[in-house]
SEKEPA-6188 format. One line per 8 residues: number of its first residue (from 0); their letters; for each residue x, y, z of C-alpha. Coordinates in nm, 3 decimals, always signed. Layout:
BEGIN
NUM) a) X Y Z; ...
//
This chain:
BEGIN
0) xxxxxxxx) +13.384 +12.445 +7.854; +13.632 +12.394 +7.549; +13.911 +12.135 +7.551; +13.968 +11.775 +7.446; +13.834 +11.505 +7.661; +13.795 +11.133 +7.612; +13.517 +10.906 +7.684; +13.611 +10.530 +7.790
8) xxxxxxxx) +13.360 +10.238 +7.759; +13.505 +9.919 +7.906; +13.263 +9.672 +7.780; +13.255 +9.287 +7.844; +13.442 +9.202 +7.499; +13.637 +9.528 +7.454; +13.736 +9.874 +7.565; +13.649 +10.166 +7.332
16) xxxxxxxx) +13.685 +10.544 +7.366; +13.619 +10.871 +7.156; +13.795 +11.187 +7.196; +13.619 +11.491 +7.149; +13.674 +11.883 +7.164; +13.420 +12.044 +7.317; +13.370 +12.431 +7.216; +13.103 +12.692 +7.210
24) xxxxxxxx) +13.048 +12.549 +6.835; +12.975 +12.235 +6.984; +13.141 +11.868 +6.993; +13.392 +11.730 +6.716; +13.535 +11.412 +6.713; +13.844 +11.377 +6.696; +13.940 +11.018 +6.745; +13.798 +10.686 +6.795
32) xxxxxxxx) +13.911 +10.339 +6.821; +13.857 +9.995 +7.037; +14.052 +9.693 +7.151; +13.942 +9.353 +7.201; +13.955 +9.231 +7.579; +14.074 +8.886 +7.677; +13.789 +8.651 +7.799; +13.693 +8.734 +8.129
40) xxxxxxxx) +13.924 +9.032 +8.216; +13.566 +9.189 +8.260; +13.269 +8.981 +8.338; +12.904 +9.118 +8.325; +13.021 +9.485 +8.314; +13.270 +9.445 +8.602; +13.626 +9.483 +8.576; +13.818 +9.146 +8.760
48) xxxxxxxx) +14.144 +9.174 +8.560; +14.249 +9.499 +8.627; +14.620 +9.459 +8.458; +14.469 +9.285 +8.155; +14.226 +9.591 +8.107; +14.492 +9.830 +8.165; +14.723 +9.676 +7.893; +14.419 +9.659 +7.644
56) xxxxxxxx) +14.366 +10.031 +7.728; +14.743 +10.124 +7.670; +14.699 +9.938 +7.329; +14.381 +10.153 +7.260; +14.568 +10.482 +7.353; +14.878 +10.363 +7.112; +14.644 +10.300 +6.824; +14.392 +10.557 +6.815
64) xxxxxxxx) +14.703 +10.789 +6.934; +14.471 +11.000 +7.147; +14.609 +11.332 +7.262; +14.476 +11.315 +7.613; +14.474 +11.119 +7.890; +14.185 +11.259 +8.063; +13.879 +11.031 +8.072; +13.511 +11.013 +8.186
72) xxxxxxxx) +13.464 +10.640 +8.257; +13.136 +10.451 +8.243; +12.962 +10.200 +8.446; +12.663 +9.950 +8.379; +12.602 +9.636 +8.550; +12.401 +9.446 +8.791; +12.604 +9.619 +9.067; +12.451 +9.955 +8.977
80) xxxxxxxx) +12.062 +10.063 +9.088; +11.851 +10.299 +8.935; +11.542 +10.397 +9.080; +11.332 +10.685 +9.068; +11.235 +10.868 +9.414; +11.087 +11.107 +9.577; +11.290 +11.333 +9.845; +11.243 +11.647 +10.018
88) xxxxxxxx) +11.368 +11.987 +9.792; +11.685 +12.097 +9.886; +11.951 +12.290 +9.690; +12.144 +12.037 +9.460; +12.422 +12.054 +9.669; +12.293 +12.045 +10.008; +12.071 +11.733 +9.878; +12.402 +11.540 +9.721
96) xxxxxxxx) +12.558 +11.567 +10.062; +12.248 +11.459 +10.265; +12.172 +11.181 +9.978; +12.343 +10.876 +10.225; +12.070 +10.956 +10.510; +11.781 +10.976 +10.317; +11.786 +10.684 +10.042; +11.908 +10.384 +10.287
104) xxxxxxxx) +11.558 +10.218 +10.208; +11.551 +10.262 +9.869; +11.869 +10.056 +9.758; +12.007 +9.693 +9.839; +12.314 +9.800 +9.941; +12.452 +9.949 +10.245; +12.522 +10.366 +10.181; +12.873 +10.319 +10.336
112) xxxxxxxx) +12.957 +10.055 +10.023; +12.806 +10.273 +9.764; +12.879 +10.614 +9.555; +12.530 +10.784 +9.551; +12.435 +11.077 +9.246; +12.108 +11.159 +9.119; +11.938 +11.307 +8.796; +11.652 +11.570 +8.884
120) xxxxxxxx) +11.322 +11.528 +8.735; +11.091 +11.758 +8.830; +10.965 +11.972 +9.133; +10.602 +11.919 +9.301; +10.423 +11.971 +9.650; +10.293 +11.665 +9.804; +9.936 +11.670 +9.964; +10.075 +11.808 +10.297
128) xxxxxxxx) +10.188 +12.117 +10.078; +10.565 +12.051 +10.117; +10.789 +12.072 +9.834; +10.952 +11.767 +9.715; +11.223 +11.701 +9.445; +11.158 +11.370 +9.183; +11.488 +11.226 +9.105; +11.620 +10.927 +8.948
136) xxxxxxxx) +11.861 +10.809 +9.193; +12.212 +10.585 +9.102; +12.375 +10.399 +9.317; +12.683 +10.218 +9.226; +12.890 +9.957 +9.436; +13.172 +10.148 +9.552; +13.424 +9.844 +9.493; +13.315 +9.790 +9.154
144) xxxxxxxx) +13.399 +10.135 +9.085; +13.718 +10.098 +9.235; +13.788 +9.826 +9.025; +13.730 +10.017 +8.724; +13.953 +10.310 +8.810; +14.240 +10.092 +8.927; +14.233 +9.976 +8.541; +14.231 +10.319 +8.446
152) xxxxxxxx) +14.508 +10.446 +8.648; +14.757 +10.159 +8.567; +14.718 +10.244 +8.208; +14.873 +10.607 +8.322; +14.507 +10.777 +8.258; +14.336 +11.061 +8.477; +13.965 +11.006 +8.545; +13.777 +11.324 +8.546
160) xxxxxxxx) +13.447 +11.168 +8.640; +13.250 +10.839 +8.607; +12.929 +10.841 +8.488; +12.646 +10.608 +8.453; +12.600 +10.456 +8.052; +12.276 +10.491 +8.024; +12.281 +10.870 +8.067; +12.606 +10.880 +7.824
168) xxxxxxxx) +12.317 +10.700 +7.565; +12.094 +10.955 +7.645; +12.330 +11.259 +7.591; +12.508 +11.119 +7.258; +12.152 +11.048 +7.096; +11.904 +11.321 +7.189; +11.872 +11.677 +7.038; +11.613 +11.866 +7.181
176) xxxxxxxx) +11.357 +12.010 +6.931; +11.332 +12.403 +7.006; +10.964 +12.369 +6.923; +10.900 +12.124 +7.269; +10.694 +11.866 +7.004; +10.960 +11.626 +7.060; +10.844 +11.603 +7.444; +10.503 +11.530 +7.365
184) xxxxxxxx) +10.608 +11.144 +7.334; +10.837 +10.939 +7.482; +11.153 +10.828 +7.295; +11.289 +10.445 +7.416; +11.679 +10.446 +7.352; +11.806 +10.097 +7.360; +12.208 +10.045 +7.341; +12.295 +9.676 +7.268
192) xxxxxxxx) +12.669 +9.564 +7.403; +12.815 +9.237 +7.433; +12.650 +9.135 +7.754; +12.495 +9.467 +7.889; +12.219 +9.692 +7.739; +12.113 +10.005 +7.849; +11.754 +10.050 +7.779; +11.674 +10.466 +7.848
200) xxxxxxxx) +11.289 +10.617 +7.804; +11.288 +10.998 +7.783; +11.052 +11.264 +7.716; +11.201 +11.592 +7.570; +11.559 +11.497 +7.702; +11.447 +11.429 +8.080; +11.493 +11.064 +8.148; +11.198 +10.896 +8.294
208) xxxxxxxx) +11.306 +10.495 +8.311; +11.613 +10.351 +8.303; +11.708 +9.951 +8.309; +12.039 +9.792 +8.240; +11.972 +9.448 +8.122; +12.255 +9.175 +8.128; +12.147 +9.024 +7.783; +12.342 +9.143 +7.438
216) xxxxxxxx) +12.493 +9.013 +7.138; +12.728 +8.825 +7.307; +12.516 +8.609 +7.446; +12.361 +8.520 +7.081; +12.711 +8.428 +6.981; +12.761 +8.207 +7.301; +12.447 +8.049 +7.237; +12.571 +7.948 +6.853
224) xxxxxxxx) +12.946 +7.853 +6.988; +12.767 +7.602 +7.234; +12.541 +7.486 +6.973; +12.741 +7.390 +6.716; +13.064 +7.354 +6.944; +13.236 +7.577 +6.740; +13.481 +7.900 +6.857; +13.357 +8.227 +6.939
232) xxxxxxxx) +13.478 +8.370 +6.584; +13.305 +8.133 +6.415; +12.999 +8.188 +6.600; +13.032 +8.556 +6.503; +13.041 +8.495 +6.147; +12.759 +8.282 +6.146; +12.543 +8.521 +6.364; +12.625 +8.801 +6.116
240) xxxxxxxx) +12.577 +8.598 +5.805; +12.214 +8.432 +5.887; +12.099 +8.724 +6.107; +11.768 +8.717 +6.279; +11.422 +8.614 +6.142; +11.237 +8.920 +6.130; +10.896 +8.678 +6.253; +10.891 +8.476 +6.557
248) xxxxxxxx) +10.880 +8.104 +6.479; +10.999 +8.177 +6.143; +11.302 +7.979 +6.169; +11.479 +7.711 +5.951; +11.619 +7.377 +6.086; +11.998 +7.536 +6.091; +12.118 +7.473 +6.439; +12.280 +7.867 +6.415
256) xxxxxxxx) +11.934 +7.994 +6.303; +11.741 +7.787 +6.585; +12.039 +7.964 +6.842; +11.987 +8.280 +6.745; +11.586 +8.250 +6.770; +11.592 +8.093 +7.128; +11.867 +8.362 +7.266; +11.751 +8.652 +7.021
264) xxxxxxxx) +11.363 +8.588 +7.096; +11.443 +8.603 +7.443; +11.657 +8.939 +7.407; +11.357 +9.098 +7.235; +11.088 +9.008 +7.477; +11.312 +9.137 +7.796; +11.315 +9.483 +7.538; +10.935 +9.464 +7.530
272) xxxxxxxx) +10.859 +9.386 +7.874; +11.079 +9.679 +7.977; +10.896 +9.902 +7.771; +10.546 +9.783 +7.877; +10.652 +9.800 +8.245; +10.756 +10.199 +8.181; +10.396 +10.259 +8.012; +10.193 +10.071 +8.280
280) xxxxxxxx) +10.323 +10.337 +8.485; +10.079 +10.652 +8.631; +10.105 +10.944 +8.398; +10.338 +10.801 +8.177; +10.385 +10.947 +7.833; +10.356 +10.690 +7.513; +10.653 +10.569 +7.346; +10.661 +10.723 +7.008
288) xxxxxxxx) +10.975 +10.521 +6.882; +11.285 +10.326 +6.960; +11.595 +10.417 +6.844; +11.912 +10.133 +6.853; +12.238 +10.155 +6.895; +12.552 +9.971 +7.012; +12.754 +9.675 +6.824; +12.472 +9.444 +6.878
296) xxxxxxxx) +12.240 +9.660 +6.703; +12.391 +9.574 +6.373; +12.250 +9.227 +6.402; +12.051 +9.165 +6.060; +11.662 +9.129 +6.138; +11.684 +9.262 +6.505; +11.485 +9.616 +6.431; +11.247 +9.467 +6.235
304) xxxxxxxx) +11.183 +9.193 +6.493; +11.175 +9.439 +6.769; +10.930 +9.659 +6.567; +10.690 +9.365 +6.527; +10.758 +9.289 +6.920; +10.669 +9.629 +7.058; +10.419 +9.733 +6.764; +10.658 +10.047 +6.763
312) xxxxxxxx) +10.847 +10.231 +6.480; +11.255 +10.105 +6.513; +11.529 +10.303 +6.372; +11.898 +10.283 +6.384; +12.086 +10.578 +6.597; +12.299 +10.833 +6.434; +12.519 +10.991 +6.674; +12.752 +11.126 +6.471
320) xxxxxxxx) +12.500 +11.330 +6.291; +12.531 +11.628 +6.552; +12.917 +11.613 +6.572; +13.154 +11.795 +6.374; +13.435 +11.541 +6.249; +13.824 +11.623 +6.292; +14.106 +11.446 +6.143; +13.995 +11.124 +6.291
328) xxxxxxxx) +14.228 +10.904 +6.051; +13.891 +10.675 +5.941; +13.738 +10.635 +5.615; +13.384 +10.716 +5.539; +13.318 +10.343 +5.505; +13.481 +10.284 +5.872; +13.320 +10.593 +6.029; +12.987 +10.415 +5.927
336) xxxxxxxx) +13.094 +10.079 +6.063; +13.172 +10.193 +6.408; +12.877 +10.462 +6.425; +12.651 +10.236 +6.640; +12.980 +10.204 +6.901; +13.029 +10.530 +6.948; +12.729 +10.613 +7.128; +12.878 +10.542 +7.465
344) xxxxxxxx) +13.198 +10.677 +7.432; +13.070 +10.991 +7.291; +12.817 +11.071 +7.538; +13.059 +11.007 +7.801; +13.306 +11.263 +7.659; +12.997 +11.520 +7.639; +12.925 +11.461 +7.975; +13.240 +11.679 +8.114
352) xx) +13.038 +12.014 +8.020; +12.699 +11.939 +8.107
//
């Protein structure tokens, strides 16, 4: 489909959005912008102050000069469940209608309080000869989604769809190799936000494992602020100046460095544990590399530390490499700076054409 659409990422520390023109020739990035949120307006990825979030979104639209008010909204928090399940095969539209009757045993919330969706993975035949479909089931708490949509609508925007942020990361970062060689190994995408990290393991563009980790770069900033007794902006400056030690235990006596090591080290271990869990599953493909994105991925030393912990090559994502650039209003230096943060909003906007 051709036309303009905006992907809107409502994070814990700010709102950011990307406007794309989608056409037969691919996607063009027209505009990108971000605005900080008041502390507490979004808690653990969930909107708790719709008025404050709406005000920030209005400011974002005024600053970035987006031409469209049609948006795709992303969600990712502890009230979203993603599970791989096997269901009796049905045509896609019939399966979607019947999900509520089939999946109650797979999710930790009443189906009437959940918004359900699925991503098909593969068909197979069970031991009884029955035709089955393996899917990634997504269940999101309805009131949580409604809170996000309330903020968007208060800002005068028209939500076109709600999408799982993890799938947006996959959409923005994966290009399928026509030779099929890229599907021989799995790839882990790790998008590091302020307090939420999306981990997606895919094979040839097909998601095999999704985990929403309730940790991110903001947790390290918070740890420094608490250790030093300084405001968050000073703590963030300390974090960016010092960075993370490339080897576990290689920390000096600097209290800020110790806070980075303690919290950052725990984060690295959570990511490593998630990837180990995936690789321990029967039939799981070997992970060939880790690709980092998100604002939290800019922490100096993080990529090296992840590489050391996982024993895998780690590289920075380049979500703009497959996009055409319109009149974004951003300089080349600004585009380079924001590139890690465009992943989610770009992937959300791409979702309307998938």
